[in-house]
C-alpha positions in Angstrom: 0.0 0.0 0.0 2.8 2.4 0.9 4.5 2.0 -2.5 1.2 2.5 -4.4 0.3 5.5 -2.2 3.7 7.2 -2.7 3.8 6.6 -6.5 0.3 7.9 -7.0 1.0 10.9 -4.7 4.2 11.7 -6.7 2.1 11.7 -9.9 -0.5 14.0 -8.3 2.2 16.4 -7.1 3.9 16.5 -10.5 0.5 17.2 -12.1 -0.2 20.0 -9.7 3.3 21.6 -10.3 3.0 21.3 -14.0 -0.4 23.1 -14.1 0.7 25.8 -11.6 3.6 26.6 -13.9 1.2 26.8 -16.8 -0.9 29.3 -14.9 2.2 31.3 -14.1 3.2 31.4 -17.8 -0.4 32.5 -18.8 -0.4 35.3 -16.2 3.0 36.7 -17.2 3.1 38.4 -20.6 6.9 38.2 -20.7 6.8 34.4 -20.5 4.1 33.9 -23.1 6.2 33.2 -26.2 7.2 30.0 -28.1 10.0 28.2 -26.3 11.8 24.9 -26.9 12.0 24.6 -23.1 8.2 24.7 -22.8 7.9 22.0 -25.4 10.5 19.9 -23.6 8.8 20.4 -20.2 5.4 19.4 -21.7 6.9 16.3 -23.4 8.8 15.4 -20.2 5.7 15.8 -18.1 3.7 13.6 -20.5 6.3 10.8 -20.3 6.4 11.0 -16.5 2.6 10.7 -16.2 2.3 8.0 -18.8 5.1 5.9 -17.2 3.4 6.3 -13.8 0.0 5.4 -15.0 1.5 2.4 -16.9 3.1 1.2 -13.6 -0.2 1.4 -11.8 -2.2 -0.6 -14.4 0.2 -3.6 -14.5 -1.3 -6.7 -13.0 1.5 -9.3 -13.4 2.6 -11.1 -10.2 5.9 -9.0 -10.0 4.1 -5.7 -10.0 3.0 -3.6 -7.1 0.2 -1.6 -8.6 -3.2 0.0 -8.0 -4.8 -2.3 -10.6 -3.4 -5.4 -8.9 -4.5 -4.2 -5.5 -8.0 -3.6 -6.7 -8.1 -7.0 -8.2 -7.0 -8.6 -4.9 -9.7 -6.6 -3.1 -12.3 -7.7 -5.7 -11.2 -11.4 -5.2 -11.2 -11.1 -1.4 -13.9 -8.5 -0.8 -15.3 -10.3 2.2 -12.0 -9.6 4.1 -12.7 -5.9 3.9 -14.8 -5.6 7.0 -16.3 -2.3 8.3 -14.0 -2.6 11.4 -10.9 -3.2 9.2 -11.8 -0.3 6.9 -12.4 2.1 9.9 -9.0 1.0 11.3 -7.3 2.4 8.1 -8.5 5.9 9.1 -7.3 5.8 12.8 -5.1 8.8 13.5 -5.8 10.5 10.2 -7.2 14.0 9.8 -10.3 12.4 8.1 -11.0 9.7 10.6 -14.5 11.0 11.1 -15.2 10.1 7.4 -14.5 6.3 7.7 -18.0 5.1 8.5 -19.7 7.3 5.9 -17.2 6.2 3.3 -17.7 2.5 4.1 -21.5 3.1 3.9 -21.1 4.6 0.4 -19.0 1.7 -0.7 -20.8 -1.2 0.9 -24.1 0.0 2.3 -25.2 1.2 5.7 -26.2 -2.1 7.2 -23.3 -4.2 5.8 -20.4 -5.4 7.8 -18.1 -6.4 4.8 -17.8 -5.8 1.1 -19.4 -8.4 -1.2 -17.5 -9.8 -4.2 -20.5 -10.8 -6.2 -22.4 -7.5 -6.4 -19.7 -5.0 -5.8 -21.7 -4.1 -2.7 -21.4 -5.6 0.8 -22.9 -8.6 2.5 -24.2 -8.9 6.1 -22.3 -11.2 8.4 
């Protein structure tokens, strides 16, 4: 989970930085001119994002990826109980959202996710 989290977070930070620089260029007349550097940075950003997305969609057994994690959750949905899910939020700044988030994913009366329906099943 930590590897996936860190890689996705790095992609989101890179995306944020790229678009902040684009705003800066748009707001500054002196910077708004054709530039080989701008093209290079746009191309480099595209390659960075595409490589990161490609890593996260790989599902082979050697890959640590979001797609593989989601497949494992799908195949073992019943192991994701309400209590386990709430435990993931303990100590976070959004701990108060754990129950509502599980309700949205599984249903208000369910104690675990359900593999068959994509919703939860009662235990």
